[in-house]
C-alpha positions as CSV (number, residue, x, y, z in Angstrom):
1,M,34.4,15.0,22.9
2,S,31.5,12.8,22.1
3,T,30.4,12.6,18.5
4,I,26.8,13.0,17.2
5,H,25.8,10.3,14.7
6,V,23.8,11.6,11.8
7,W,22.1,9.4,9.2
8,T,21.3,10.9,5.9
9,Q,21.1,9.9,2.3
10,W,24.1,12.0,1.4
11,S,27.5,10.8,2.4
12,D,29.5,13.8,1.2
13,L,27.8,16.6,3.1
14,V,30.1,19.2,4.6
15,A,29.8,18.4,8.4
16,P,31.4,20.3,11.3
17,A,33.7,18.6,13.9
18,G,31.7,16.5,16.2
19,I,29.4,15.1,13.6
20,T,29.8,11.6,12.2
21,L,28.0,11.0,9.0
22,L,26.2,7.8,8.3
23,S,24.6,6.9,5.0
24,P,23.4,3.9,3.0
25,E,27.0,3.5,1.8
26,N,28.5,2.8,5.2
27,F,25.5,2.2,7.4
28,P,22.6,0.4,5.8
29,L,19.5,0.7,8.0
30,D,18.5,-3.0,7.5
31,S,21.7,-4.4,8.8
32,S,23.2,-1.9,11.3
33,D,22.8,-1.1,14.9
34,L,20.3,1.8,14.8
35,S,20.7,2.7,18.4
36,Q,23.8,4.6,17.4
37,I,21.8,7.2,15.4
38,D,21.2,10.5,17.2
39,F,19.9,12.6,14.2
40,Y,17.9,10.9,11.4
41,V,17.0,12.2,8.0
42,P,14.7,9.7,6.3
43,L,15.3,9.0,2.7
44,Y,13.4,11.6,0.6
45,M,10.2,10.1,-0.8
46,G,11.0,7.1,1.3
47,G,7.4,7.1,2.7
48,A,6.3,4.9,5.6
49,T,9.2,2.5,5.1
50,A,11.8,5.2,5.8
51,L,9.9,6.5,8.8
52,S,9.4,3.1,10.3
53,Y,13.1,2.8,11.2
54,V,12.5,5.4,13.9
55,A,11.0,2.7,16.1
56,Q,14.4,1.1,16.1
57,M,16.4,4.2,17.1
58,P,16.0,4.3,20.9
59,N,18.6,7.2,21.3
60,L,17.2,9.3,18.5
61,T,16.9,13.0,19.5
62,T,16.1,14.6,16.1
63,L,13.9,13.5,13.3
64,Q,14.6,15.8,10.3
65,M,12.2,15.5,7.5
66,L,13.1,16.4,3.9
67,N,9.4,17.3,3.2
68,A,7.5,20.3,4.2
69,G,4.6,18.2,5.2
70,Y,5.1,16.2,8.4
71,D,1.7,14.7,9.3
72,D,2.9,11.2,8.6
73,A,5.8,11.6,11.1
74,L,3.8,12.7,14.0
75,K,2.9,9.2,15.2
76,Y,6.7,8.5,15.7
77,L,7.1,11.3,18.2
78,R,8.0,10.3,21.8
79,P,9.5,12.1,24.8
80,G,12.9,13.7,24.0
81,L,12.4,13.5,20.2
82,T,12.3,16.7,18.2
83,L,10.6,16.8,14.7
84,C,11.9,19.3,12.1
85,N,10.5,19.8,8.6
86,A,12.1,21.1,5.4
87,S,10.2,24.4,5.2
88,G,11.5,26.4,2.2
89,V,13.3,23.5,0.5
90,H,10.4,22.8,-1.9
91,D,9.0,26.3,-2.3
92,A,10.4,26.8,-5.8
93,S,9.7,23.3,-7.2
94,T,6.2,22.9,-5.8
95,A,5.1,26.5,-6.7
96,E,6.5,26.0,-10.2
97,L,4.4,22.8,-10.6
98,A,1.2,24.5,-9.3
99,V,1.6,27.2,-12.0
100,G,2.4,24.6,-14.6
101,L,-0.6,22.5,-13.7
102,A,-2.8,25.7,-14.0
103,I,-1.5,26.6,-17.4
104,A,-1.6,23.0,-18.7
105,S,-5.1,22.4,-17.5
106,R,-6.6,25.7,-18.7
107,R,-4.9,25.5,-22.1
108,G,-5.9,21.9,-22.7
109,F,-2.4,20.2,-22.7
110,P,-3.7,16.8,-21.8
111,E,-6.2,16.8,-24.7
112,F,-3.6,18.0,-27.1
113,M,-1.2,15.4,-26.0
114,R,-3.7,12.7,-26.7
115,D,-4.4,14.2,-30.1
116,Q,-0.6,14.2,-30.8
117,I,-0.4,10.5,-30.0
118,A,-3.4,9.8,-32.2
119,G,-2.1,12.1,-35.0
120,T,-5.1,14.3,-34.9
121,W,-5.0,18.0,-35.7
122,N,-7.8,19.3,-33.5
123,H,-7.7,23.1,-33.4
124,H,-10.1,24.7,-30.9
125,R,-10.3,27.5,-28.5
126,T,-9.2,26.8,-24.8
127,S,-9.6,28.5,-21.6
128,S,-6.9,30.9,-20.4
129,L,-5.1,31.6,-17.2
130,T,-5.4,35.3,-18.0
131,D,-8.2,37.0,-16.2
132,C,-8.8,34.2,-13.8
133,R,-9.8,34.7,-10.2
134,I,-7.6,32.4,-8.1
135,A,-7.8,31.2,-4.6
136,I,-4.8,29.9,-2.8
137,I,-5.8,28.0,0.3
138,G,-2.8,27.9,2.6
139,Y,-0.5,30.8,2.6
140,G,2.8,29.6,4.0
141,S,6.1,29.9,2.2
142,I,4.9,27.7,-0.8
143,G,1.6,29.5,-1.0
144,K,3.4,32.9,-1.1
145,K,5.8,31.6,-3.8
146,I,2.8,30.4,-5.9
147,A,1.3,33.9,-5.6
148,K,4.6,35.5,-6.5
149,N,4.9,33.3,-9.6
150,L,1.4,34.1,-10.6
151,S,1.9,37.8,-10.2
152,G,3.3,38.0,-13.7
153,F,0.0,37.0,-15.1
154,E,-3.1,39.1,-15.4
155,V,-5.0,37.3,-12.6
156,S,-6.5,38.3,-9.2
157,I,-5.4,36.2,-6.2
158,T,-7.2,35.8,-2.9
159,A,-5.3,33.8,-0.1
160,F,-7.0,31.9,2.7
161,T,-5.4,30.7,6.0
162,Q,-6.8,29.5,9.3
163,S,-5.6,32.6,11.1
164,G,-6.0,35.3,8.4
165,R,-2.4,36.2,8.6
166,D,-0.4,38.2,6.0
167,G,-3.5,39.8,4.6
168,S,-5.3,36.6,3.8
169,L,-9.0,35.8,4.5
170,T,-9.8,33.1,7.1
171,I,-10.8,29.7,5.8
172,D,-14.2,30.1,7.5
173,Q,-14.9,32.8,4.9
174,L,-14.1,30.4,2.0
175,D,-17.7,29.4,1.4
176,A,-18.9,32.9,0.8
177,H,-16.3,33.4,-2.0
178,L,-15.8,29.9,-3.4
179,P,-18.4,30.2,-6.2
180,S,-16.5,33.2,-7.7
181,F,-13.1,31.5,-8.3
182,D,-12.0,30.1,-11.6
183,I,-9.0,28.3,-10.0
184,V,-8.7,27.0,-6.4
185,I,-5.1,26.0,-5.4
186,L,-4.7,23.8,-2.2
187,I,-1.4,24.1,-0.4
188,L,-2.2,23.8,3.3
189,P,-1.0,21.2,5.8
190,L,-3.1,18.1,6.5
191,S,-4.8,18.3,9.9
192,D,-8.1,17.3,11.4
193,S,-9.5,20.6,10.4
194,S,-8.3,20.4,6.8
195,R,-9.1,16.8,6.1
196,H,-11.8,16.7,3.4
197,L,-11.8,20.5,3.4
198,M,-13.0,20.2,-0.2
199,N,-16.0,18.0,0.5
200,K,-19.0,17.2,-1.6
201,Q,-20.7,20.5,-0.7
202,R,-17.7,22.7,-1.5
203,L,-16.9,20.9,-4.7
204,A,-20.5,21.4,-5.8
205,A,-20.2,25.1,-4.9
206,M,-17.4,25.6,-7.3
207,K,-18.4,27.5,-10.5
208,D,-18.9,25.6,-13.7
209,G,-15.6,25.1,-15.5
210,A,-13.5,25.9,-12.4
211,L,-10.2,24.2,-11.8
212,L,-9.2,22.5,-8.6
213,I,-5.4,22.1,-8.1
214,N,-4.1,20.0,-5.1
215,V,-0.4,20.3,-4.4
216,A,-1.0,19.8,-0.6
217,R,-2.0,16.3,0.7
218,G,-4.5,13.9,-0.9
219,P,-7.0,13.8,2.0
220,V,-7.6,17.5,1.8
221,V,-10.0,16.5,-0.9
222,D,-12.9,14.0,-0.7
223,T,-11.8,11.7,-3.5
224,D,-15.2,10.0,-4.0
225,A,-16.9,13.4,-4.2
226,L,-14.3,14.7,-6.6
227,V,-14.6,11.7,-8.9
228,D,-18.4,12.3,-9.1
229,E,-17.9,16.0,-9.9
230,L,-15.3,15.3,-12.5
231,N,-17.3,12.7,-14.3
232,S,-20.3,15.1,-14.4
233,G,-18.0,17.2,-16.6
234,R,-18.8,20.3,-14.6
235,I,-15.3,21.1,-13.1
236,C,-11.7,20.2,-13.8
237,A,-8.9,19.1,-11.5
238,A,-5.1,18.9,-11.6
239,L,-3.7,16.7,-8.8
240,D,-0.2,16.1,-7.6
241,V,-1.4,14.2,-4.6
242,T,-4.2,11.7,-4.1
243,D,-6.1,9.8,-1.5
244,P,-5.2,6.9,-1.5
245,E,-1.5,7.3,-2.6
246,P,0.0,5.8,-4.6
247,L,-3.2,5.5,-6.6
248,P,-4.0,1.8,-7.1
249,V,-4.5,0.3,-10.4
250,G,-8.1,0.5,-11.5
251,H,-9.0,3.4,-9.1
252,P,-11.8,5.5,-10.6
253,L,-9.5,8.6,-10.5
254,W,-7.5,7.1,-13.4
255,S,-10.4,7.3,-15.8
256,A,-12.1,10.4,-14.4
257,K,-13.0,13.1,-16.9
258,N,-11.3,16.6,-17.0
259,L,-8.4,15.4,-14.8
260,L,-4.6,16.0,-15.1
261,L,-2.8,13.7,-12.7
262,V,0.9,13.7,-11.8
263,P,2.6,11.2,-9.3
264,H,3.4,13.5,-6.3
265,I,6.3,15.2,-8.0
266,G,5.8,18.7,-6.5
267,G,9.1,18.8,-4.7
268,N,11.0,16.2,-6.6
269,S,12.8,18.2,-9.2
270,T,16.4,19.2,-9.8
271,A,15.7,22.1,-7.5
272,F,15.3,19.8,-4.5
273,E,18.9,18.4,-3.9
274,P,20.9,21.6,-3.6
275,R,18.3,23.0,-1.2
276,G,17.9,19.8,0.7
277,R,21.6,19.4,1.2
278,A,22.0,23.0,2.2
279,L,19.2,22.6,4.8
280,I,20.9,19.6,6.4
281,E,24.3,21.2,6.5
282,S,22.9,24.2,8.1
283,Q,21.1,22.1,10.8
284,L,24.3,20.1,11.5
285,T,26.2,23.4,12.0
286,L,23.6,24.4,14.6
287,L,23.6,21.0,16.2
288,A,27.4,20.8,16.6
289,A,27.4,24.3,18.1
290,G,24.7,23.4,20.6
291,K,22.3,26.0,19.2
292,P,18.6,25.6,18.7
293,L,17.6,23.9,15.4
294,E,15.5,25.6,12.8
295,H,12.2,24.4,11.4
296,V,11.1,22.7,14.6
297,V,7.4,21.7,14.2
298,A,6.8,19.4,17.1
299,Q,8.4,18.1,20.3
300,G,7.8,14.7,21.7
């Protein structure tokens, strides 16, 4: 019986018979024969470097991402190669962050932290999450989890998707509703249609004092237009992702007004590893049994 060679960052996964686990411990990618690899799981948050090894894997049949987003992996597709994402793995962590960013921004946490560092007692009234009208643009598993987490607050939620599924409005209806929202949360995949979805015109259409939260992909927002709007003091933003990313030293976003910025940590919490490991173990069980894999998002 031939064995299937699987490279993943975890050397101690529970793997069924017929699976040989490779990892950084016994099979460093920079000094090993990558033609042996059949199933490749790029290092989580390894970025372009981790994906670039695919070009050296001529016998690769499955590229299994540990991210829900997979736009950066599409260019590596080739005939016979299946691309899977990690749908569901980051739902809890990313949704938690989205709600945290909403609360932190509305209640003025960044300003209070600056005051704490300066030793300044600056009591004043802040905005509240309560009574907000919230748009969730993108209503996949993470968008639904954000809505569920927000359901414990006294807010109203309107979801938007391309297709209008699951009771959502279609994105082409967004412009008619955008000026009414207090908070707009972006959690849709990056595609040609979503790139710069939040452009200069839509940012200008947001109501005064509104908050834009991006836990999707940086290019969903026109960065230059956002910087202009933030520095006008008219709207606020909380970003887990940026364009470009990582954000270079000296970039205007660093000094923009009314901005809470975190370094793409949406999925990278203690909630990730047990869910990521469970996903890979489940996929390996299917692989060894010759059954179709789950979370297939593209075929070469």
